[in-house]
PDB file of N, CA, C, O and CB in Angstrom:
ATOM      1  N   MET A   1     -49.735   2.047-122.322  1.00  0.00           N
ATOM      2  CA  MET A   1     -48.461   1.825-122.978  1.00  0.00           C
ATOM      3  C   MET A   1     -47.352   1.810-121.915  1.00  0.00           C
ATOM      4  O   MET A   1     -47.275   2.697-121.065  1.00  0.00           O
ATOM      5  CB  MET A   1     -48.193   2.920-124.058  1.00  0.00           C
ATOM      6  N   LEU A   2     -46.519   0.806-121.982  1.00  0.00           N
ATOM      7  CA  LEU A   2     -45.428   0.676-121.012  1.00  0.00           C
ATOM      8  C   LEU A   2     -44.207   1.399-121.521  1.00  0.00           C
ATOM      9  O   LEU A   2     -43.778   1.195-122.656  1.00  0.00           O
ATOM     10  CB  LEU A   2     -45.098  -0.804-120.738  1.00  0.00           C
ATOM     11  N   ARG A   3     -43.652   2.239-120.685  1.00  0.00           N
ATOM     12  CA  ARG A   3     -42.448   2.982-121.041  1.00  0.00           C
ATOM     13  C   ARG A   3     -41.276   2.427-120.272  1.00  0.00           C
ATOM     14  O   ARG A   3     -41.385   2.090-119.093  1.00  0.00           O
ATOM     15  CB  ARG A   3     -42.617   4.487-120.762  1.00  0.00           C
ATOM     16  N   PHE A   4     -40.161   2.338-120.952  1.00  0.00           N
ATOM     17  CA  PHE A   4     -38.936   1.835-120.355  1.00  0.00           C
ATOM     18  C   PHE A   4     -37.849   2.891-120.548  1.00  0.00           C
ATOM     19  O   PHE A   4     -37.554   3.304-121.669  1.00  0.00           O
ATOM     20  CB  PHE A   4     -38.517   0.463-120.984  1.00  0.00           C
ATOM     21  N   ARG A   5     -37.277   3.306-119.461  1.00  0.00           N
ATOM     22  CA  ARG A   5     -36.196   4.319-119.575  1.00  0.00           C
ATOM     23  C   ARG A   5     -34.865   3.664-119.362  1.00  0.00           C
ATOM     24  O   ARG A   5     -34.653   2.976-118.363  1.00  0.00           O
ATOM     25  CB  ARG A   5     -36.384   5.471-118.556  1.00  0.00           C
ATOM     26  N   ALA A   6     -33.978   3.868-120.281  1.00  0.00           N
ATOM     27  CA  ALA A   6     -32.628   3.370-120.174  1.00  0.00           C
ATOM     28  C   ALA A   6     -31.680   4.446-120.673  1.00  0.00           C
ATOM     29  O   ALA A   6     -31.982   5.157-121.631  1.00  0.00           O
ATOM     30  CB  ALA A   6     -32.452   2.054-120.964  1.00  0.00           C
ATOM     31  N   SER A   7     -30.544   4.559-120.026  1.00  0.00           N
ATOM     32  CA  SER A   7     -29.560   5.572-120.469  1.00  0.00           C
ATOM     33  C   SER A   7     -28.952   5.117-121.781  1.00  0.00           C
ATOM     34  O   SER A   7     -28.940   3.930-122.105  1.00  0.00           O
ATOM     35  CB  SER A   7     -28.438   5.798-119.392  1.00  0.00           C
ATOM     36  N   PRO A   8     -28.449   6.086-122.527  1.00  0.00           N
ATOM     37  CA  PRO A   8     -27.769   5.773-123.794  1.00  0.00           C
ATOM     38  C   PRO A   8     -26.595   4.828-123.586  1.00  0.00           C
ATOM     39  O   PRO A   8     -26.313   3.980-124.432  1.00  0.00           O
ATOM     40  CB  PRO A   8     -27.282   7.055-124.466  1.00  0.00           C
ATOM     41  N   THR A   9     -25.912   4.981-122.453  1.00  0.00           N
ATOM     42  CA  THR A   9     -24.769   4.096-122.155  1.00  0.00           C
ATOM     43  C   THR A   9     -25.256   2.658-121.979  1.00  0.00           C
ATOM     44  O   THR A   9     -24.638   1.731-122.502  1.00  0.00           O
ATOM     45  CB  THR A   9     -24.016   4.573-120.872  1.00  0.00           C
ATOM     46  N   SER A  10     -26.342   2.465-121.258  1.00  0.00           N
ATOM     47  CA  SER A  10     -26.893   1.095-121.119  1.00  0.00           C
ATOM     48  C   SER A  10     -27.298   0.534-122.433  1.00  0.00           C
ATOM     49  O   SER A  10     -27.012  -0.630-122.712  1.00  0.00           O
ATOM     50  CB  SER A  10     -28.083   1.074-120.186  1.00  0.00           C
ATOM     51  N   LEU A  11     -27.947   1.301-123.255  1.00  0.00           N
ATOM     52  CA  LEU A  11     -28.358   0.814-124.575  1.00  0.00           C
ATOM     53  C   LEU A  11     -27.163   0.381-125.402  1.00  0.00           C
ATOM     54  O   LEU A  11     -27.181  -0.672-126.040  1.00  0.00           O
ATOM     55  CB  LEU A  11     -29.140   1.889-125.320  1.00  0.00           C
ATOM     56  N   ARG A  12     -26.105   1.222-125.384  1.00  0.00           N
ATOM     57  CA  ARG A  12     -24.886   0.905-126.139  1.00  0.00           C
ATOM     58  C   ARG A  12     -24.280  -0.409-125.638  1.00  0.00           C
ATOM     59  O   ARG A  12     -23.867  -1.241-126.446  1.00  0.00           O
ATOM     60  CB  ARG A  12     -23.851   2.058-126.016  1.00  0.00           C
ATOM     61  N   LYS A  13     -24.221  -0.607-124.315  1.00  0.00           N
ATOM     62  CA  LYS A  13     -23.672  -1.826-123.758  1.00  0.00           C
ATOM     63  C   LYS A  13     -24.505  -3.025-124.228  1.00  0.00           C
ATOM     64  O   LYS A  13     -23.941  -4.050-124.611  1.00  0.00           O
ATOM     65  CB  LYS A  13     -23.632  -1.750-122.211  1.00  0.00           C
ATOM     66  N   TRP A  14     -25.832  -2.910-124.202  1.00  0.00           N
ATOM     67  CA  TRP A  14     -26.686  -4.040-124.618  1.00  0.00           C
ATOM     68  C   TRP A  14     -26.495  -4.367-126.063  1.00  0.00           C
ATOM     69  O   TRP A  14     -26.456  -5.537-126.444  1.00  0.00           O
ATOM     70  CB  TRP A  14     -28.147  -3.741-124.362  1.00  0.00           C
ATOM     71  N   VAL A  15     -26.373  -3.324-126.890  1.00  0.00           N
ATOM     72  CA  VAL A  15     -26.163  -3.570-128.325  1.00  0.00           C
ATOM     73  C   VAL A  15     -24.832  -4.243-128.530  1.00  0.00           C
ATOM     74  O   VAL A  15     -24.744  -5.233-129.257  1.00  0.00           O
ATOM     75  CB  VAL A  15     -26.231  -2.258-129.138  1.00  0.00           C
ATOM     76  N   ARG A  16     -23.806  -3.733-127.912  1.00  0.00           N
ATOM     77  CA  ARG A  16     -22.466  -4.366-128.102  1.00  0.00           C
ATOM     78  C   ARG A  16     -22.450  -5.782-127.604  1.00  0.00           C
ATOM     79  O   ARG A  16     -21.869  -6.650-128.256  1.00  0.00           O
ATOM     80  CB  ARG A  16     -21.374  -3.569-127.380  1.00  0.00           C
ATOM     81  N   GLN A  17     -23.072  -6.057-126.458  1.00  0.00           N
ATOM     82  CA  GLN A  17     -23.083  -7.428-125.963  1.00  0.00           C
ATOM     83  C   GLN A  17     -23.893  -8.310-126.907  1.00  0.00           C
ATOM     84  O   GLN A  17     -23.551  -9.478-127.088  1.00  0.00           O
ATOM     85  CB  GLN A  17     -23.659  -7.491-124.530  1.00  0.00           C
ATOM     86  N   GLY A  18     -24.940  -7.792-127.502  1.00  0.00           N
ATOM     87  CA  GLY A  18     -25.681  -8.491-128.465  1.00  0.00           C
ATOM     88  C   GLY A  18     -24.848  -8.855-129.695  1.00  0.00           C
ATOM     89  O   GLY A  18     -24.940  -9.965-130.220  1.00  0.00           O
ATOM     90  N   GLU A  19     -24.054  -7.920-130.130  1.00  0.00           N
ATOM     91  CA  GLU A  19     -23.152  -8.159-131.259  1.00  0.00           C
ATOM     92  C   GLU A  19     -22.107  -9.241-130.903  1.00  0.00           C
ATOM     93  O   GLU A  19     -21.769 -10.090-131.727  1.00  0.00           O
ATOM     94  CB  GLU A  19     -22.443  -6.834-131.670  1.00  0.00           C
ATOM     95  N   VAL A  20     -21.629  -9.184-129.703  1.00  0.00           N
ATOM     96  CA  VAL A  20     -20.644 -10.213-129.231  1.00  0.00           C
ATOM     97  C   VAL A  20     -21.341 -11.590-129.209  1.00  0.00           C
ATOM     98  O   VAL A  20     -20.794 -12.576-129.702  1.00  0.00           O
ATOM     99  CB  VAL A  20     -20.073  -9.850-127.769  1.00  0.00           C
ATOM    100  N   ASP A  21     -22.542 -11.639-128.635  1.00  0.00           N
ATOM    101  CA  ASP A  21     -23.281 -12.917-128.560  1.00  0.00           C
ATOM    102  C   ASP A  21     -23.593 -13.519-129.935  1.00  0.00           C
ATOM    103  O   ASP A  21     -23.683 -14.737-130.096  1.00  0.00           O
ATOM    104  CB  ASP A  21     -24.582 -12.712-127.799  1.00  0.00           C
ATOM    105  N   GLU A  22     -23.753 -12.637-130.909  1.00  0.00           N
ATOM    106  CA  GLU A  22     -24.072 -13.104-132.287  1.00  0.00           C
ATOM    107  C   GLU A  22     -22.782 -13.397-133.049  1.00  0.00           C
ATOM    108  O   GLU A  22     -22.835 -13.851-134.191  1.00  0.00           O
ATOM    109  CB  GLU A  22     -24.922 -12.034-133.064  1.00  0.00           C
ATOM    110  N   GLY A  23     -21.623 -13.144-132.436  1.00  0.00           N
ATOM    111  CA  GLY A  23     -20.340 -13.418-133.131  1.00  0.00           C
ATOM    112  C   GLY A  23     -19.884 -12.336-134.055  1.00  0.00           C
ATOM    113  O   GLY A  23     -18.942 -12.547-134.819  1.00  0.00           O
ATOM    114  N   ARG A  24     -20.507 -11.186-134.022  1.00  0.00           N
ATOM    115  CA  ARG A  24     -20.124 -10.086-134.920  1.00  0.00           C
ATOM    116  C   ARG A  24     -19.056  -9.181-134.296  1.00  0.00           C
ATOM    117  O   ARG A  24     -18.539  -8.285-134.963  1.00  0.00           O
ATOM    118  CB  ARG A  24     -21.357  -9.253-135.283  1.00  0.00           C
ATOM    119  N   ARG A  25     -18.728  -9.410-133.035  1.00  0.00           N
ATOM    120  CA  ARG A  25     -17.737  -8.575-132.326  1.00  0.00           C
ATOM    121  C   ARG A  25     -16.959  -9.509-131.416  1.00  0.00           C
ATOM    122  O   ARG A  25     -17.556 -10.355-130.750  1.00  0.00           O
ATOM    123  CB  ARG A  25     -18.423  -7.392-131.497  1.00  0.00           C
ATOM    124  N   PRO A  26     -15.633  -9.374-131.372  1.00  0.00           N
ATOM    125  CA  PRO A  26     -14.796 -10.250-130.536  1.00  0.00           C
ATOM    126  C   PRO A  26     -14.823  -9.811-129.059  1.00  0.00           C
ATOM    127  O   PRO A  26     -14.499  -8.667-128.740  1.00  0.00           O
ATOM    128  CB  PRO A  26     -13.337 -10.252-131.059  1.00  0.00           C
ATOM    129  N   ALA A  27     -15.201 -10.707-128.194  1.00  0.00           N
ATOM    130  CA  ALA A  27     -15.178 -10.479-126.748  1.00  0.00           C
ATOM    131  C   ALA A  27     -15.835 -11.700-126.104  1.00  0.00           C
ATOM    132  O   ALA A  27     -16.211 -12.642-126.801  1.00  0.00           O
ATOM    133  CB  ALA A  27     -15.924  -9.126-126.345  1.00  0.00           C
ATOM    134  N   LYS A  28     -15.970 -11.687-124.807  1.00  0.00           N
ATOM    135  CA  LYS A  28     -16.628 -12.791-124.089  1.00  0.00           C
ATOM    136  C   LYS A  28     -18.122 -12.671-124.273  1.00  0.00           C
ATOM    137  O   LYS A  28     -18.706 -11.604-124.083  1.00  0.00           O
ATOM    138  CB  LYS A  28     -16.263 -12.787-122.576  1.00  0.00           C
ATOM    139  N   THR A  29     -18.751 -13.811-124.655  1.00  0.00           N
ATOM    140  CA  THR A  29     -20.173 -13.816-124.830  1.00  0.00           C
ATOM    141  C   THR A  29     -20.843 -13.887-123.471  1.00  0.00           C
ATOM    142  O   THR A  29     -20.199 -14.186-122.466  1.00  0.00           O
ATOM    143  CB  THR A  29     -20.608 -14.974-125.721  1.00  0.00           C
ATOM    144  N   THR A  30     -22.129 -13.614-123.445  1.00  0.00           N
ATOM    145  CA  THR A  30     -22.919 -13.689-122.216  1.00  0.00           C
ATOM    146  C   THR A  30     -22.794 -15.099-121.630  1.00  0.00           C
ATOM    147  O   THR A  30     -22.673 -15.270-120.417  1.00  0.00           O
ATOM    148  CB  THR A  30     -24.418 -13.329-122.490  1.00  0.00           C
ATOM    149  N   GLU A  31     -22.826 -16.091-122.500  1.00  0.00           N
ATOM    150  CA  GLU A  31     -22.693 -17.487-122.070  1.00  0.00           C
ATOM    151  C   GLU A  31     -21.295 -17.741-121.438  1.00  0.00           C
ATOM    152  O   GLU A  31     -21.177 -18.411-120.412  1.00  0.00           O
ATOM    153  CB  GLU A  31     -22.922 -18.444-123.287  1.00  0.00           C
ATOM    154  N   ASP A  32     -20.268 -17.197-122.069  1.00  0.00           N
ATOM    155  CA  ASP A  32     -18.903 -17.321-121.507  1.00  0.00           C
ATOM    156  C   ASP A  32     -18.825 -16.684-120.140  1.00  0.00           C
ATOM    157  O   ASP A  32     -18.258 -17.260-119.212  1.00  0.00           O
ATOM    158  CB  ASP A  32     -17.861 -16.675-122.440  1.00  0.00           C
ATOM    159  N   ILE A  33     -19.388 -15.502-120.011  1.00  0.00           N
ATOM    160  CA  ILE A  33     -19.325 -14.777-118.732  1.00  0.00           C
ATOM    161  C   ILE A  33     -20.075 -15.578-117.665  1.00  0.00           C
ATOM    162  O   ILE A  33     -19.588 -15.694-116.540  1.00  0.00           O
ATOM    163  CB  ILE A  33     -19.932 -13.335-118.870  1.00  0.00           C
ATOM    164  N   ALA A  34     -21.247 -16.134-117.989  1.00  0.00           N
ATOM    165  CA  ALA A  34     -21.975 -16.959-117.014  1.00  0.00           C
ATOM    166  C   ALA A  34     -21.200 -18.194-116.630  1.00  0.00           C
ATOM    167  O   ALA A  34     -21.185 -18.585-115.462  1.00  0.00           O
ATOM    168  CB  ALA A  34     -23.324 -17.363-117.565  1.00  0.00           C
ATOM    169  N   GLU A  35     -20.535 -18.834-117.630  1.00  0.00           N
ATOM    170  CA  GLU A  35     -19.761 -20.024-117.329  1.00  0.00           C
ATOM    171  C   GLU A  35     -18.555 -19.693-116.437  1.00  0.00           C
ATOM    172  O   GLU A  35     -18.250 -20.433-115.502  1.00  0.00           O
ATOM    173  CB  GLU A  35     -19.296 -20.689-118.626  1.00  0.00           C
ATOM    174  N   ILE A  36     -17.892 -18.610-116.725  1.00  0.00           N
ATOM    175  CA  ILE A  36     -16.721 -18.194-115.876  1.00  0.00           C
ATOM    176  C   ILE A  36     -17.178 -17.913-114.448  1.00  0.00           C
ATOM    177  O   ILE A  36     -16.499 -18.278-113.488  1.00  0.00           O
ATOM    178  CB  ILE A  36     -16.017 -16.909-116.469  1.00  0.00           C
ATOM    179  N   LYS A  37     -18.321 -17.269-114.315  1.00  0.00           N
ATOM    180  CA  LYS A  37     -18.847 -16.964-112.977  1.00  0.00           C
ATOM    181  C   LYS A  37     -19.168 -18.260-112.227  1.00  0.00           C
ATOM    182  O   LYS A  37     -18.836 -18.386-111.049  1.00  0.00           O
ATOM    183  CB  LYS A  37     -20.115 -16.069-113.077  1.00  0.00           C
ATOM    184  N   ALA A  38     -19.808 -19.222-112.894  1.00  0.00           N
ATOM    185  CA  ALA A  38     -20.108 -20.513-112.261  1.00  0.00           C
ATOM    186  C   ALA A  38     -18.847 -21.252-111.908  1.00  0.00           C
ATOM    187  O   ALA A  38     -18.774 -21.844-110.831  1.00  0.00           O
ATOM    188  CB  ALA A  38     -20.966 -21.372-113.170  1.00  0.00           C
ATOM    189  N   LEU A  39     -17.855 -21.245-112.763  1.00  0.00           N
ATOM    190  CA  LEU A  39     -16.618 -21.935-112.471  1.00  0.00           C
ATOM    191  C   LEU A  39     -15.873 -21.302-111.325  1.00  0.00           C
ATOM    192  O   LEU A  39     -15.275 -22.007-110.513  1.00  0.00           O
ATOM    193  CB  LEU A  39     -15.750 -21.972-113.681  1.00  0.00           C
ATOM    194  N   LYS A  40     -15.893 -19.979-111.239  1.00  0.00           N
ATOM    195  CA  LYS A  40     -15.236 -19.325-110.114  1.00  0.00           C
ATOM    196  C   LYS A  40     -15.919 -19.696-108.769  1.00  0.00           C
ATOM    197  O   LYS A  40     -15.264 -19.867-107.741  1.00  0.00           O
ATOM    198  CB  LYS A  40     -15.249 -17.790-110.322  1.00  0.00           C
ATOM    199  N   LYS A  41     -17.243 -19.811-108.828  1.00  0.00           N
ATOM    200  CA  LYS A  41     -18.004 -20.192-107.620  1.00  0.00           C
ATOM    201  C   LYS A  41     -17.637 -21.640-107.249  1.00  0.00           C
ATOM    202  O   LYS A  41     -17.438 -21.951-106.075  1.00  0.00           O
ATOM    203  CB  LYS A  41     -19.571 -20.049-107.858  1.00  0.00           C
ATOM    204  N   GLU A  42     -17.551 -22.510-108.249  1.00  0.00           N
ATOM    205  CA  GLU A  42     -17.177 -23.891-108.003  1.00  0.00           C
ATOM    206  C   GLU A  42     -15.784 -24.028-107.409  1.00  0.00           C
ATOM    207  O   GLU A  42     -15.571 -24.833-106.502  1.00  0.00           O
ATOM    208  CB  GLU A  42     -17.260 -24.672-109.276  1.00  0.00           C
ATOM    209  N   VAL A  43     -14.835 -23.248-107.914  1.00  0.00           N
ATOM    210  CA  VAL A  43     -13.450 -23.237-107.409  1.00  0.00           C
ATOM    211  C   VAL A  43     -13.472 -22.801-105.948  1.00  0.00           C
ATOM    212  O   VAL A  43     -12.800 -23.408-105.115  1.00  0.00           O
ATOM    213  CB  VAL A  43     -12.531 -22.281-108.265  1.00  0.00           C
ATOM    214  N   THR A  44     -14.217 -21.781-105.631  1.00  0.00           N
ATOM    215  CA  THR A  44     -14.313 -21.320-104.246  1.00  0.00           C
ATOM    216  C   THR A  44     -14.840 -22.394-103.337  1.00  0.00           C
ATOM    217  O   THR A  44     -14.306 -22.614-102.250  1.00  0.00           O
ATOM    218  CB  THR A  44     -15.195 -20.103-104.153  1.00  0.00           C
ATOM    219  N   GLU A  45     -15.914 -23.087-103.786  1.00  0.00           N
ATOM    220  CA  GLU A  45     -16.473 -24.171-102.983  1.00  0.00           C
ATOM    221  C   GLU A  45     -15.540 -25.307-102.809  1.00  0.00           C
ATOM    222  O   GLU A  45     -15.454 -25.884-101.725  1.00  0.00           O
ATOM    223  CB  GLU A  45     -17.718 -24.666-103.580  1.00  0.00           C
ATOM    224  N   LEU A  46     -14.816 -25.657-103.875  1.00  0.00           N
ATOM    225  CA  LEU A  46     -13.828 -26.774-103.804  1.00  0.00           C
ATOM    226  C   LEU A  46     -12.672 -26.420-102.918  1.00  0.00           C
ATOM    227  O   LEU A  46     -12.168 -27.283-102.200  1.00  0.00           O
ATOM    228  CB  LEU A  46     -13.301 -27.139-105.199  1.00  0.00           C
ATOM    229  N   ARG A  47     -12.229 -25.183-102.937  1.00  0.00           N
ATOM    230  CA  ARG A  47     -11.154 -24.770-102.051  1.00  0.00           C
ATOM    231  C   ARG A  47     -11.573 -24.870-100.568  1.00  0.00           C
ATOM    232  O   ARG A  47     -10.811 -25.299 -99.702  1.00  0.00           O
ATOM    233  CB  ARG A  47     -10.725 -23.337-102.388  1.00  0.00           C
ATOM    234  N   ARG A  48     -12.804 -24.456-100.335  1.00  0.00           N
ATOM    235  CA  ARG A  48     -13.354 -24.526 -98.973  1.00  0.00           C
ATOM    236  C   ARG A  48     -13.411 -26.008 -98.527  1.00  0.00           C
ATOM    237  O   ARG A  48     -13.007 -26.363 -97.420  1.00  0.00           O
ATOM    238  CB  ARG A  48     -14.795 -23.862 -98.913  1.00  0.00           C
ATOM    239  N   ALA A  49     -13.922 -26.837 -99.425  1.00  0.00           N
ATOM    240  CA  ALA A  49     -14.008 -28.298 -99.095  1.00  0.00           C
ATOM    241  C   ALA A  49     -12.606 -28.867 -98.868  1.00  0.00           C
ATOM    242  O   ALA A  49     -12.414 -29.688 -97.972  1.00  0.00           O
ATOM    243  CB  ALA A  49     -14.732 -29.100-100.252  1.00  0.00           C
ATOM    244  N   ASN A  50     -11.650 -28.451 -99.649  1.00  0.00           N
ATOM    245  CA  ASN A  50     -10.291 -28.917 -99.517  1.00  0.00           C
ATOM    246  C   ASN A  50      -9.712 -28.550 -98.146  1.00  0.00           C
ATOM    247  O   ASN A  50      -9.022 -29.344 -97.508  1.00  0.00           O
ATOM    248  CB  ASN A  50      -9.431 -28.340-100.632  1.00  0.00           C
ATOM    249  N   GLU A  51     -10.013 -27.335 -97.723  1.00  0.00           N
ATOM    250  CA  GLU A  51      -9.513 -26.872 -96.379  1.00  0.00           C
ATOM    251  C   GLU A  51     -10.145 -27.742 -95.285  1.00  0.00           C
ATOM    252  O   GLU A  51      -9.473 -28.125 -94.327  1.00  0.00           O
ATOM    253  CB  GLU A  51      -9.864 -25.326 -96.124  1.00  0.00           C
ATOM    254  N   ILE A  52     -11.431 -28.049 -95.431  1.00  0.00           N
ATOM    255  CA  ILE A  52     -12.106 -28.870 -94.427  1.00  0.00           C
ATOM    256  C   ILE A  52     -11.486 -30.264 -94.380  1.00  0.00           C
ATOM    257  O   ILE A  52     -11.267 -30.817 -93.302  1.00  0.00           O
ATOM    258  CB  ILE A  52     -13.618 -28.964 -94.728  1.00  0.00           C
ATOM    259  N   LEU A  53     -11.200 -30.840 -95.580  1.00  0.00           N
ATOM    260  CA  LEU A  53     -10.596 -32.143 -95.638  1.00  0.00           C
ATOM    261  C   LEU A  53      -9.182 -32.151 -95.079  1.00  0.00           C
ATOM    262  O   LEU A  53      -8.782 -33.121 -94.436  1.00  0.00           O
ATOM    263  CB  LEU A  53     -10.592 -32.634 -97.044  1.00  0.00           C
ATOM    264  N   LYS A  54      -8.423 -31.099 -95.309  1.00  0.00           N
ATOM    265  CA  LYS A  54      -7.090 -30.976 -94.736  1.00  0.00           C
ATOM    266  C   LYS A  54      -7.185 -30.968 -93.190  1.00  0.00           C
ATOM    267  O   LYS A  54      -6.416 -31.659 -92.521  1.00  0.00           O
ATOM    268  CB  LYS A  54      -6.390 -29.678 -95.259  1.00  0.00           C
ATOM    269  N   SER A  55      -8.089 -30.218 -92.652  1.00  0.00           N
ATOM    270  CA  SER A  55      -8.251 -30.170 -91.217  1.00  0.00           C
ATOM    271  C   SER A  55      -8.660 -31.535 -90.655  1.00  0.00           C
ATOM    272  O   SER A  55      -8.134 -31.981 -89.636  1.00  0.00           O
ATOM    273  CB  SER A  55      -9.279 -29.115 -90.845  1.00  0.00           C
ATOM    274  N   ALA A  56      -9.603 -32.189 -91.334  1.00  0.00           N
ATOM    275  CA  ALA A  56     -10.047 -33.508 -90.922  1.00  0.00           C
ATOM    276  C   ALA A  56      -8.931 -34.529 -90.957  1.00  0.00           C
ATOM    277  O   ALA A  56      -8.766 -35.321 -90.029  1.00  0.00           O
ATOM    278  CB  ALA A  56     -11.174 -33.963 -91.792  1.00  0.00           C
ATOM    279  N   SER A  57      -8.166 -34.503 -92.037  1.00  0.00           N
ATOM    280  CA  SER A  57      -7.087 -35.472 -92.158  1.00  0.00           C
ATOM    281  C   SER A  57      -5.999 -35.218 -91.077  1.00  0.00           C
ATOM    282  O   SER A  57      -5.394 -36.162 -90.568  1.00  0.00           O
ATOM    283  CB  SER A  57      -6.469 -35.403 -93.584  1.00  0.00           C
ATOM    284  N   ALA A  58      -5.769 -33.955 -90.745  1.00  0.00           N
ATOM    285  CA  ALA A  58      -4.783 -33.640 -89.710  1.00  0.00           C
ATOM    286  C   ALA A  58      -5.298 -34.136 -88.355  1.00  0.00           C
ATOM    287  O   ALA A  58      -4.536 -34.660 -87.543  1.00  0.00           O
ATOM    288  CB  ALA A  58      -4.492 -32.103 -89.663  1.00  0.00           C
ATOM    289  N   PHE A  59      -6.588 -33.963 -88.129  1.00  0.00           N
ATOM    290  CA  PHE A  59      -7.195 -34.430 -86.875  1.00  0.00           C
ATOM    291  C   PHE A  59      -7.076 -35.971 -86.737  1.00  0.00           C
ATOM    292  O   PHE A  59      -6.660 -36.481 -85.697  1.00  0.00           O
ATOM    293  CB  PHE A  59      -8.693 -33.998 -86.815  1.00  0.00           C
ATOM    294  N   PHE A  60      -7.445 -36.680 -87.798  1.00  0.00           N
ATOM    295  CA  PHE A  60      -7.379 -38.155 -87.747  1.00  0.00           C
ATOM    296  C   PHE A  60      -5.966 -38.636 -87.701  1.00  0.00           C
ATOM    297  O   PHE A  60      -5.697 -39.652 -87.060  1.00  0.00           O
ATOM    298  CB  PHE A  60      -8.079 -38.772 -88.939  1.00  0.00           C
ATOM    299  N   ALA A  61      -5.053 -37.969 -88.340  1.00  0.00           N
ATOM    300  CA  ALA A  61      -3.651 -38.348 -88.274  1.00  0.00           C
ATOM    301  C   ALA A  61      -3.139 -38.200 -86.843  1.00  0.00           C
ATOM    302  O   ALA A  61      -2.359 -39.032 -86.380  1.00  0.00           O
ATOM    303  CB  ALA A  61      -2.809 -37.494 -89.243  1.00  0.00           C
ATOM    304  N   ALA A  62      -3.555 -37.182 -86.158  1.00  0.00           N
ATOM    305  CA  ALA A  62      -3.131 -36.987 -84.770  1.00  0.00           C
ATOM    306  C   ALA A  62      -3.742 -38.081 -83.902  1.00  0.00           C
ATOM    307  O   ALA A  62      -3.097 -38.540 -82.959  1.00  0.00           O
ATOM    308  CB  ALA A  62      -3.543 -35.577 -84.249  1.00  0.00           C
ATOM    309  N   GLU A  63      -4.965 -38.509 -84.194  1.00  0.00           N
ATOM    310  CA  GLU A  63      -5.590 -39.615 -83.467  1.00  0.00           C
ATOM    311  C   GLU A  63      -4.812 -40.911 -83.642  1.00  0.00           C
ATOM    312  O   GLU A  63      -4.695 -41.698 -82.703  1.00  0.00           O
ATOM    313  CB  GLU A  63      -7.027 -39.809 -83.932  1.00  0.00           C
ATOM    314  N   LEU A  64      -4.287 -41.134 -84.828  1.00  0.00           N
ATOM    315  CA  LEU A  64      -3.522 -42.376 -85.091  1.00  0.00           C
ATOM    316  C   LEU A  64      -2.193 -42.383 -84.390  1.00  0.00           C
ATOM    317  O   LEU A  64      -1.663 -43.443 -84.059  1.00  0.00           O
ATOM    318  CB  LEU A  64      -3.298 -42.562 -86.578  1.00  0.00           C
ATOM    319  N   ASP A  65      -1.637 -41.179 -84.155  1.00  0.00           N
ATOM    320  CA  ASP A  65      -0.334 -41.047 -83.493  1.00  0.00           C
ATOM    321  C   ASP A  65      -0.430 -41.221 -81.975  1.00  0.00           C
ATOM    322  O   ASP A  65       0.594 -41.432 -81.325  1.00  0.00           O
ATOM    323  CB  ASP A  65       0.274 -39.689 -83.813  1.00  0.00           C
ATOM    324  N   ARG A  66      -1.609 -41.139 -81.407  1.00  0.00           N
ATOM    325  CA  ARG A  66      -1.767 -41.272 -79.939  1.00  0.00           C
ATOM    326  C   ARG A  66      -1.516 -42.710 -79.539  1.00  0.00           C
ATOM    327  O   ARG A  66      -1.910 -43.631 -80.255  1.00  0.00           O
ATOM    328  CB  ARG A  66      -3.191 -40.823 -79.473  1.00  0.00           C
ATOM    329  N   PRO A  67      -0.860 -42.916 -78.397  1.00  0.00           N
ATOM    330  CA  PRO A  67      -0.671 -44.270 -77.944  1.00  0.00           C
ATOM    331  C   PRO A  67      -1.989 -44.929 -77.534  1.00  0.00           C
ATOM    332  O   PRO A  67      -2.897 -44.272 -77.025  1.00  0.00           O
ATOM    333  CB  PRO A  67       0.297 -44.290 -76.796  1.00  0.00           C
ATOM    334  N   LEU A  68      -2.070 -46.219 -77.765  1.00  0.00           N
ATOM    335  CA  LEU A  68      -3.319 -46.936 -77.438  1.00  0.00           C
ATOM    336  C   LEU A  68      -3.317 -47.195 -75.927  1.00  0.00           C
ATOM    337  O   LEU A  68      -2.268 -47.438 -75.330  1.00  0.00           O
ATOM    338  CB  LEU A  68      -3.449 -48.303 -78.258  1.00  0.00           C
ATOM    339  N   ARG A  69      -4.495 -47.139 -75.326  1.00  0.00           N
ATOM    340  CA  ARG A  69      -4.650 -47.440 -73.901  1.00  0.00           C
ATOM    341  C   ARG A  69      -5.320 -48.783 -73.743  1.00  0.00           C
ATOM    342  O   ARG A  69      -6.383 -49.026 -74.315  1.00  0.00           O
ATOM    343  CB  ARG A  69      -5.463 -46.343 -73.181  1.00  0.00           C
ATOM    344  N   TYR A  70      -4.694 -49.668 -72.959  1.00  0.00           N
ATOM    345  CA  TYR A  70      -5.250 -50.971 -72.725  1.00  0.00           C
ATOM    346  C   TYR A  70      -5.689 -51.091 -71.273  1.00  0.00           C
ATOM    347  O   TYR A  70      -6.195 -52.137 -70.865  1.00  0.00           O
ATOM    348  CB  TYR A  70      -4.240 -52.058 -73.082  1.00  0.00           C
TER     349      TYR A  70
END
């Protein structure tokens, strides 16, 4: 027989989250929480990409401003 030990606090949290997920209690569902986490990660990645693109555009703009050598 497999025994699983969980604190009463953990059990209460699981029950409450189950009630939220079933729509019987108002709060963020597990799905909402996962989506928010994924969106925050995406925002972080996009901000990082934006910074890279800003640096690249500044570099190439500086290249365009240099006088041509013949």
